[in-house]
N, C-alpha and C positions, 0 to 999 in steps of 0.2 A: 107273230102278231105285232102290229105297229100301232103305237099310240102317239098322240100329238097334243101339243099345247100351243095355242095361238097367242102371239104377243101382239097386242093392238097398240098402236102409237099414233096419236094425233098431236102434231107439234107445231109450234109457232116458227116463224122464219128465223134463219141465222143471218142477221144483218140484211144486206141487199139480196133478196132471194134470186137465185138463178131460175132458169126456165123450169127445171125439173124439181118442183118444190114439195112433192108428196113423199113421205118417208117410205122406204122399202117395207114389204110385208115379211115378217119373220115368224117361223113356226118351229118349235122344237118337237122332233119325233124320236122314237126309240126303235132301232133296227137291230137285227142279227143278235138277239140275246141281250138286249139292254144296252146297246151302244147309242149314246145320244148324238143327234145330228141337228144342226140349225139349217133349216131350209129358208133361203133368202130369195125373195121374188120381187119383181117390180110391182108398182101399184095395180097393174092389169093382171097380175098373177103369173107372168112369165118367170120361170125359175132362172135366176142368175148364177147362183152358186150354192152348193151344199157344203157346209162346214162340219166335218166329223170332229167330235170333242173327246177329251179325256186326258188324264194326267197320271204319270207314274212316279212314285217316290221309292226310297229304299224300303219302306214298310208297307206300301199299298199299291195295288193296281186298280186305278179308278178309271178304267177305259171300257169296261163291259159289265154286264150284270147289274146295271144301275136302274133305279126307278125314281120317279118324281115324288117327293114328299110334299111339296107345296111351292107356291110362288108369292113374292111380295113385289110391289111396284111403287115407284116414286118418280116425280118429275124433277128435273134438275134445270135450273136457270142460272146462268152465270154471265157476268160482264167483266171484262178484263182488258188491259191495254198492253200492246206489244211495242217493242222498240224497232222491229223489223217486220217484214212479211207482206202479204197481199193487201192487208189493211191494218191500220194501227189499232183501231177500236173494234173489239169483238163482243158479240153477244151470242152465247151458246144456249140452245134449248134442246134437251135430250130427255127421253123416257128411259128409265132403268128398270129392268125386271131381273130379280134374283131367283134363279131356279135351284132349289135345294134338292140334291140328289143323294141317294144312299145305295150301297150294294148289300148283298146278302150277309156280309160280315158286320154290317152296321157302320162301315166306314163312310164318311160323308164328303161330298164335294159340292160346292156352290159354283154355278156358272152364272156370272153377272153379265147381262146383255144390255148395252145402251144403243138406242136407235135415235137417229137424227135425220133431218131432211136430206143430208148428204151421205148417209151410210149407216153402217152397223159396226159395233165393236163388242168383243166379248173377252173376258178373262176368267181365270180360275182362282178360287179362294178356298182354302182349307179351314173350315170353322174351328175356332179354338186353338189354332196353330200359330206360333210365332217363329218357329225354327224347324225347318225340314229340308232334307236333301232330295231334290228333284232329279230323276234320272231320265226323264223324257216326257214328251207329250204325244198323244194320239191325234193331235190337230192335223187335219188335212182339208184341202179345198178341191172339190170336184166341179168342173165346169162342163158345158156342152163340148163335145169332142171337136166340133168345127169352129169354136170360138176363136176369133183372131187374137193374136197375142204379141205383145212387145216385151221381150224378156231380157234380163241382164244376166249373162253367165257369171256365176258367183266368183268373186275373189274378195278378200277382206278389206281391200281398199276401194272397192266398188268403182273401178275405173275401166272396165271392159266395154266393148261396143255392144249395144243392144241389138238383138236379132228380131226380125219380124217373121212370125210363124203362126201356128195355131196350137190350141191347148193340147191336142194329142200328138201333133206332128213334131213338136219340139224335141230336139235330141235329149236323150236321157242324161241326167246330171243335176247339178245344183244351180239354183238361180237366186239372185239377190233381190232385195226390195228396192222400190216398189215394182210389182209386176202388174202389167195392164192387160186386160182382156176386153174384147168387144162381143157381147152376147145380144144378138138381134140388133136393136138400136140403142142398147144401154152399155155403158162402160163400167167395168169392175176393176178397181185398183186395190191390190192386196199389199198390206204393209204391217208394221207394228208401231205402237205408241207407248210413251211413258216407260221405255226400256232404259234402265240404268243399272248401277252396281248392285242393286238388290236382286238382280237376276242376270241373265246374259243375253246376247243377241241370238238371232236365229236366221235361217235361210230356208228356201223351199227346195225339196228334192223331188225330181220327176223321173218316173220310169217310162222309157220310150213306148209310144203307142197307147199311153194311158191318158185320160183327161184329168187325172188327179195330181195334186202337188202336196206332199206331206211336209210338215214343219220339222226341221232338224235343228236342235240346239247346238250352239258353238262348243259347249262342254258336255262331257259325259255325266258329270255330276254338278249340280248347281245348289249352292247354299241359299235357301229361300226363306223369306218371312211367311210363306204360305200364300202369297199373292203374286200372280204373274203379270207381265206387261199386257197391254190391250192388243189382241189380235184384231186388226182393223181392216174393214172392207168399205172403201168409198165407192158409191154406186150412183148412177144416174146418167143423164146425157153428158156430153163432153164438157159443157160449161159448168155443170154441177160438180163434176170431178175436179176440174181444173181450178175452180174458185174455192174449193173446200178448205176449211180450216179445222177439220175434224181431228187431225193429229195433235194440233195445239190444244184444242178443246178438251182432249182427254189427258193432257199432261198436268203435272202438279203445278200449283200456282207459283208465282215468282217468289224467290227467296231474297230478293233485293228490294228494299223499300225506296231508296233514293237512286233514281236512274239518271239524274241530271248530268252525270259525267260521261254517259254513254252517247256517242255521237257517230251514227252511221255516215258514210260518205264515199266518194270516189277516191281511187288510189293510183298514183303514178308508180309503175312497177317495171323493173328492168330485166328480170331474169330470163324471160322467153326471148326477148329481142337481142339480148347480149348476155350470155350465160356467165361470163367472167366479170361483168360489171359490178356485182355486189362486193367485189374485192377492191374496187377503186373508189377512193374518197372523191377524186375529182369528177368521175363519171356520175356518182350519186349526187353531187352538187348540181349537175346539169338536170337531173330528174327533179330535184327540189325546185330549181328555177322554173322548170316547166310547170310543175304543180302550182307554184305561186302565181305564174302568169295566167293560169287557167282556172283559178279559184278552186283547185282540188285541195281538200283539207289534209291529205295524207301522202306520204311516200313510204313504200315498204322496202326495207333492207332484207333481201333474201339470202340464201346460202352463200357464205364467203365473207361476210362482214367481219371487221376486226374491232375488238374493244379498244384498240389503240387510238382509233379516230372516230368511233361512233359518237362519243359525247360532244366532240367538236362539230360533227355534222348536225347533231340535234340543235345545238346553239345556232348554227347557221340557218337551219330550217325554221326554227321558232322565230327568228328575227324577220322572216318573210311570211309569218303566220301559217306555216305548214308544220304539221306534227308527224312524228315518225313511228312506224310500226316495225317490228323486228321478227325475224324467222328463227325458229329453233327446231332441231330434230327432237323427237319426244324423249330420246335417251338422255338428253341433257337435263330433262325435267322429270325423270321417272321415279324419283324418291322425294319425300317431303323435304329432306335436307337440301337436295339439289334445287328444288323449286324455291325454297326460301333464299338460298344463296343467289341464284341467277335472277329470279323475278324481282327481288329487292334491289339488286344491283341495277337492272335496266330501268326500274321505276325511278331510282335516284338519278339516272342519266336524263330522265324526261320522256322515256318511251311511253306511248299511249296504248299500245296493244301488242299482242303476240300472235304470230302464225306458227302453229305447232304441227309437225309433219311426221309421217311414216309410222303411225300407230299400228295399222295393218292387222287388226284382230278384233273379233266380236266377242271375245271371252269375257267372263265375269271379272277376271282380274283387270282387264283393260277397261271395262266399263267402270269399275271402281276408280281406276286412275282418272278417267274423265271427270267423275264426281269430285274427286279431291282437287284436281287441277282447276276446275271451274270455281270451287270454293276459295282456293288460294288466290286466283286472279281477281275474283270479286272483292276479296278483302283488300287487295292492293289497287283496286280500281284500274285494272288492265283489261281492255277488250280482247276478245279471242276469235281466232279463225282456225278451225281444225282442218288439216289436209291429210291425205293419205290414210283415211280411216272410215269410220261408219257414216251413215246418213242421218239426217235429222229424225228424231223420235219425239219431238216436243221439247227438247232441252232449251230451246231459245225462249220458251215461255217461262220455264223454271229459272233459267239463268239468262236474263235479258242482255247481258254483256256479250253473249255468244252471237257474234254478228253474222257469221256465215260458216258453211262447211263445204268441203269439196265433195267427195263421194260421187264423182261424175267423171266421165271421160271428157275432160275440158280441153282448152286450147293447147295446153302443154303437150298433149298426146296427139295433136294434129288430126282431129277427127274429121270425117266427111261432113259435108253440109247437110246431108239428110238427117243427121243426128240432132241438128238444131231444131228441127220440126218435130222431134220426138221427146226431147228432154222437158219441154214445158208441160207435157201431159203425163210425165212419169216422175222423174227425179224431183223436179222443181215443185211438184204438187205438195210435197211433204215438208218443205222448208227452204230457207235461203240456200242458194247454190253458187258456189265460188267457181264458176266456169272460166273466169278471166277472159272476157270477150273482147271484140274489136281488134282482130289481127288483120292488118292491111298488107304488110310486106313480109310477115313471118308465116310459117306454116304452108299448107298446100295451096292456099289462095284459090280455093274452089268456090267459096261464096262471094257474091259481089260486094262492092264497097258499101252500098246502101243497106244490103242485108246485114253486114257487120255493124253498121251504125245503129240499126234497129235492135240489136241483141240486148243492150242494157235495159231496154223496155220489155222485150219479150221474156227475158230472164229476170228473176228477182233475186237480189242479194243485198244484204245490209252494207257490205263493203263491195264495191265493184272495182276490181283490179284490172286496169286497162292493159292489154297484152303487148302493145307495140311500143316503139321508141318515140321520144319527142319528135325526132326528125320525120318519122312516118306520118305523124299527125299534122305537123307543121306544113308538110307538103300538100295537105288537103285542108285548107283553112275553113271551107264551108262545113266539112265533116266535123272538124274540131270545135267550131263555134256551136254546132248543134249538140255535140257530146257534153260541152260545158253546161248545158241547160238541164241535163237529165238528172233528177234526184235519185236517191237510193232507198227512199221510204215512200209509202203510198197510202193515201186515204181510201182508195177504192181500186179494185181490179175487176175488169170484165174481159172475158173471152168473147171476141166479136165473131170469129170464124176459125175453122181449122180442122185438120185431120192428121193424126200421127203419121209422119213420114212424107207429108205432102205440103201442108201450109200451117202457119200459126200467126194469128192476127190478134193482138192484145191492145186494150185501152186501159191505161192506168192514170188515176187522177192524183194530183198533188195540189192542194189548195183549189184555185179556180181554173187550173190548166189541166187539160187531158193530153197525155202523151200516147201517140199511136205507134206501134211497132208491127210491121207486117213483113213476113219472110216466107219464102217458098223453097222447095227442093225439087230439082228436076227441070224439065224444059221451061222455056219462056212462057209466060201466061199473063193474064190480067188479074190483079188483086183488087178487091173492093171492100170498103169499110163503110157500112151503113151507120149513121150517127144517131139514129132515133133514140137509142137508150142512154145517151150521154147528158141529157139536160135540155133546157129550153132554147139555147142558142139565141140569135145566130152567132156563128163562130167565125173568127179569123183563123185560118190554117196556114202555118208556116211549114213547108213540105220539103223533104230531102229525097231526091231520086238519084239513080245512077247516072253518072256522066259518061265519059269516053274511057273504055278499058278500065284500068285500075287507077285512073286519075281521080281528081276530086269529084265529089257529088255536086249535083245541080240543086240550087235552092230556088223555090218559087213560093208565092203566096196567093191565097184566094179567100173570099168570103163564102161561107156555105151555111145553108139553113139548118135548123135543128133536125129536120127529117131528110137532109141531104145525104149524099154518099161521096166519099173520096174513092176514086177508081183510077188505077194507073197500070199500064203495061210494064212488066218487069222482065229482065233477062233471065237466062237459066240461073238457078240458085240465087235469085234476086230478091228484092224487097224494096220497101220504102219506109220512111218514118215521118211523123208530123207532130207538131204541137198545136193544140187548139186552145184559144183563149176567147172569152166573150168579146164580141166586136167592140162594145163600149170601152173595154179595157185594153184593146189591141192596137190603139192608135198611137203607139210609141214609135220612136225613131227606128227601133229594131223589131217592130211587130210584137210577137209573143215572147221574144227573147228578153231576158232580164239580167 
């Protein structure tokens, strides 16, 4: 016998509404002897995904034999401000339903479900419990067998290449978050939110030829407060998914009252272009000079720096109005005593932030380390960039000095150009992504120069570490002048067009200027950017397109009406970029450049 309980949600918009602005339909049903399932459908009733529910602890099996005792509902409205992300000001509107379940032994499990215009999230809560050992979840997601899929083979650093497949055809094995599926005309992105040291991380396990993906915890035993992270399903058309802030909306509020010391920005970085350069004081001075000449606020000292000369370099950089960030392997900071010693020392030198690397685990112990490290760095007012570890789960809302995270196969891994048109719709949806873009002379050189110039717009990151050398950029002055204009924080983000593995065209607004980034993967084609959704216009457009071979880009300018279109032919794996400013404000010597 199957019973069901319909969850009805009528929600206001989340800031600037994307096209798919009606919340999904969610129904709880009980199958196969009292196994609860959330049926999630689009507003027209097409089933997108079924989420099987349940929790196991050392004392209880709350995965079957369950029945509904009752439900309660409340509306949640929240406004908050971020230091990074797709937009700085957020307004979240969600409907929450609490399903109180009980088995024949009288053991209780609450399933809390939140529904927003951009998706659905659920978590488990054990009523009256503040300490319990969780041994597993019955959580699994079942999709239509033929749903297209873009999946990340799991490793705890989240740096493998995504595969394009289908829900049932994917090879058996473990997959990381976020996992993207296309069901009919709707996209479904599965991830987790508000995951920290109170629990552990998880991944999806798939059996070959099955359309189901079961949740596997990183640990066999988790010390829990009786509340799990949010199992999160972002759903809608591609713009809805891409522009979603649901992961941050579900996270704990900021623990930092004064964020005035937190300053996102672009970073001159030497490691990819010259692996040995962090060992050289003189070479790092050249990167400082480059940053100063191009109004970049930071230089990053990566692996190989020496404490014998770092303080001197910081004094040199500060005299040129450049600040210094510094790299650590996590093992140098893996205890409270080590953190106190090293972080206090570099703070005294004048370091403004730390890049911490090689965590490589989703265990509860490592998640507790993240919590402790973020608390310690916040106390010392040091910004943070996590590399070689987990992906964002909303931590940047809770700890706004967390500027960016890797968790991506970025430029240091020399990925193919096609990945650049997949990451904006997968990894970058859930938070800032330290891909380290704009590789002109390093790497496989598969993407065109204009494609690379567009990446700091297509990709979002509170710190944008530029991958190449000063000399590579200086050989291309038009490209460098454009890069100097791109901010790393945004007032608004819009997906103009795109398809995973094919194209990605973004418009991001900072103040009264729109920045357009358009990239493609595969054969030469024409890319078009309709401007109707960007404001009243008319606009002046300063445009960057590919020049000859891997030489400098070509710059041009034109005026365009509010309902006009920018449309250009691009080469294989090509792209273009543009800055739009109101015509009345664009009559400067350098157009929209400032």
